[in-house]
C-alpha positions as CSV (number, residue, x, y, z in Angstrom):
1,M,138.1,35.7,79.0
2,E,140.4,37.6,81.2
3,L,143.6,35.2,83.5
4,K,145.3,37.1,85.9
5,V,148.7,37.2,85.6
6,A,151.4,35.9,87.4
7,R,151.9,38.4,90.9
8,T,156.1,40.7,91.6
9,E,154.8,40.9,94.8
10,H,153.8,38.6,97.4
11,N,151.0,40.5,98.2
12,A,150.3,42.6,95.2
13,K,146.9,41.5,93.5
14,P,147.4,39.9,90.4
15,K,147.3,42.0,87.5
16,K,144.4,41.2,84.1
17,I,145.0,40.2,80.7
18,K,142.4,39.8,78.1
19,L,142.2,36.3,75.6
20,E,142.8,39.2,73.1
21,K,146.2,40.2,74.1
22,I,148.0,36.8,74.9
23,D,146.3,35.8,71.3
24,E,149.0,38.9,69.8
25,I,152.2,38.6,71.9
26,V,152.0,34.8,70.9
27,A,151.2,35.4,66.7
28,K,153.9,38.1,67.7
29,E,156.4,36.3,68.7
30,K,155.7,32.8,67.0
31,S,155.9,31.2,70.8
32,A,155.9,32.0,74.6
33,I,156.7,31.0,77.5
34,M,153.1,32.8,80.2
35,Y,152.9,33.2,84.0
36,F,149.4,32.6,85.3
37,D,148.7,33.6,89.5
38,A,147.0,30.4,91.7
39,E,144.2,32.7,91.5
40,N,142.5,31.3,88.1
41,S,140.4,28.7,87.8
42,H,141.8,25.6,86.3
43,K,139.0,25.0,83.6
44,D,139.6,28.4,82.0
45,L,143.0,27.4,81.2
46,L,141.8,24.7,80.3
47,F,140.5,27.2,78.0
48,L,143.0,28.8,77.0
49,Q,144.6,24.9,76.6
50,E,141.6,24.4,73.7
51,H,142.2,27.7,72.4
52,F,145.9,26.8,70.8
53,E,145.7,23.8,70.1
54,E,142.2,24.5,68.0
55,M,145.1,27.1,66.6
56,G,147.6,24.0,65.8
57,K,150.0,25.2,68.4
58,S,151.0,22.9,71.0
59,F,151.2,23.6,74.3
60,Y,152.5,22.9,77.9
61,M,152.1,23.5,81.8
62,R,152.9,22.5,84.8
63,E,152.9,24.9,88.6
64,V,155.5,26.1,89.8
65,K,155.7,26.7,93.3
66,Y,157.9,28.7,94.7
67,G,156.9,28.7,98.5
68,L,156.1,25.4,101.5
69,S,152.9,26.3,101.6
70,D,150.4,24.8,99.1
71,D,149.3,27.9,97.9
72,E,152.1,29.0,97.1
73,Y,151.6,28.1,93.1
74,M,151.4,29.8,88.6
75,Y,150.7,28.3,85.9
76,E,154.3,28.1,83.6
77,V,152.6,28.3,80.1
78,H,154.5,27.0,76.9
79,V,152.8,28.0,73.2
80,L,155.1,26.7,70.2
């Protein structure tokens, strides 16, 4: 599974990251705060939540608005 990382430029295309790479980051750091693009499906993010909760990790996700438009947001994910 691949997820799109939050953009650093408004007009740029989001970069993709594989689940295996996310697992490596969390394993190395013991916890992580990551930002994902609004183009990700909510279903994929819920799968990510289930994946980490099955591993015994705590998972917190919220939408972060960065503009006035309804489509200007990203997902903030905490894995502990």
